[in-house]
Structures are given as C-alpha cells and as structure tokens.
C-alpha positions as CSV (number, residue, x, y, z in Angstrom):
1,M,170.7,58.3,176.4
2,S,171.8,61.9,176.1
3,I,171.6,64.0,173.0
4,L,173.6,67.1,172.0
5,L,171.6,69.9,170.4
6,R,173.0,73.1,168.7
7,L,170.5,75.9,169.0
8,N,170.0,78.6,166.4
9,T,171.2,81.0,169.2
10,G,174.6,79.4,169.1
11,E,174.2,77.4,172.4
12,F,175.1,73.8,172.8
13,V,172.6,71.9,175.0
14,L,173.1,68.4,176.4
15,S,170.0,66.6,177.6
16,E,168.0,63.4,178.0
17,V,165.1,63.3,175.6
18,I,161.8,62.3,177.3
19,S,159.8,62.4,174.1
20,E,159.9,63.8,170.6
21,S,157.0,65.1,168.5
22,D,156.9,66.4,164.9
23,D,157.6,70.0,166.2
24,S,159.3,69.7,169.6
25,Y,161.6,67.8,172.0
26,Q,160.6,67.3,175.6
27,L,164.0,67.5,177.5
28,K,164.9,66.3,181.0
29,N,167.7,68.1,182.8
30,P,169.0,70.1,179.9
31,A,172.4,71.6,180.4
32,T,174.3,74.3,178.5
33,L,177.8,73.6,177.5
34,A,180.4,76.4,177.3
35,M,184.1,76.2,176.4
36,V,186.3,77.8,179.1
37,P,190.1,78.3,179.3
38,Q,191.9,75.8,181.6
39,G,195.5,77.0,181.7
40,Q,196.9,76.6,178.2
41,Q,194.0,74.4,177.1
42,I,190.3,74.7,176.5
43,G,187.9,72.8,178.7
44,F,184.2,72.9,179.1
45,A,181.7,73.9,181.8
46,M,178.2,72.6,182.2
47,M,175.3,74.5,183.8
48,P,171.5,74.2,183.9
49,F,170.0,75.4,180.6
50,C,167.0,77.0,182.4
51,P,167.9,77.3,186.1
52,F,164.7,79.3,187.0
53,A,162.2,76.8,185.6
54,K,160.0,74.8,188.0
55,G,160.7,71.1,187.5
56,S,163.4,69.4,185.5
57,S,161.9,69.2,182.0
58,I,161.2,71.6,179.3
59,D,159.7,71.6,175.8
60,L,162.0,72.9,173.1
61,P,160.6,73.7,169.7
62,K,162.5,71.9,166.8
63,S,162.5,75.3,165.0
64,A,165.1,76.4,167.7
65,V,167.5,73.5,166.8
66,L,170.1,73.7,164.0
67,F,171.2,70.1,164.5
68,T,171.5,67.2,166.9
69,A,174.4,64.8,167.5
70,E,175.6,62.1,169.8
71,P,177.9,63.6,172.4
72,E,181.5,62.5,172.9
73,T,181.8,59.8,175.6
74,E,183.7,62.1,178.0
75,I,181.0,64.8,177.8
76,A,178.2,62.3,178.0
77,N,179.8,60.8,181.1
78,A,180.3,64.2,182.7
79,Y,176.6,65.0,182.1
80,S,175.5,61.6,183.5
81,G,177.5,62.2,186.6
82,Q,176.1,65.7,187.2
83,Y,172.5,65.4,186.0
84,G,171.7,61.8,185.1
85,S,172.0,58.3,186.5
86,G,175.7,58.5,187.2
87,I,176.4,55.6,184.9
88,V,179.4,56.1,182.7
89,Q,180.3,54.6,179.3
90,A,183.6,52.9,178.7
91,S,185.8,55.0,176.6
92,G,187.7,52.1,175.0
93,P,188.0,48.3,175.0
94,L,188.0,46.6,178.3
95,P,191.4,45.2,179.3
96,D,192.0,41.5,179.0
97,S,192.1,39.6,182.3
98,P,193.2,36.0,182.6
99,N,191.0,35.6,185.7
100,L,187.9,36.7,183.9
101,R,185.5,33.8,183.4
102,F,182.1,33.8,181.8
103,P,179.3,31.3,182.6
104,G,179.5,28.3,180.4
105,S,183.2,28.8,179.4
C-alpha cells in the first residue's frame, strides 16, 4: 500500500512504507509528485525522490514530515504502474454483469 507524505520542505512524496519506527519511515521507491500544466489544466508528474541513491529504499526522519495521507486512487495507480507491482485499484463499483456467476450461487 502506498502512502502520501508532505515534507516540511513543501514536497509531496509517494512511496511504499517498508517499516516505521518511533522516529522514521523506511520507504521503498519513493517518488516526488509535482503539479505541471497540461494545456488548460493542471496535471502531475512523478519522478524518483532520490535518483542518485544506491538501492531503492531510504530512511526518512519523521521530523521531516508535516503529515501523511492516503493518496487518491488515480495517483496510487500511476505510482503502482511506474514504481510498484503494477496492480491498480478500481476507481468505482464494478459493473453488473448477467453472465457473472459466483461459486455456490
């Protein structure tokens, strides 16, 4: 599961949390999110948070974090496709299908 962190430097970071201690997060594949213009609208871009680090995990002190939140489904899916397992979450209810049968029904 991914987590959205807002750092005290103003950056948004999206990452998987490997572990959490009283004073830090160990993050796997952290990515920075930036808002970018896309025509008349605003979109977002995702890039590695620490592209020059060896390996894919970092320790981030909790003192550097203003807050954490669950990311919007669209952003979590984009992160999963680029950095994670590639598994995406449904963004709404599944459509009804008359041909759908469940075992025992």
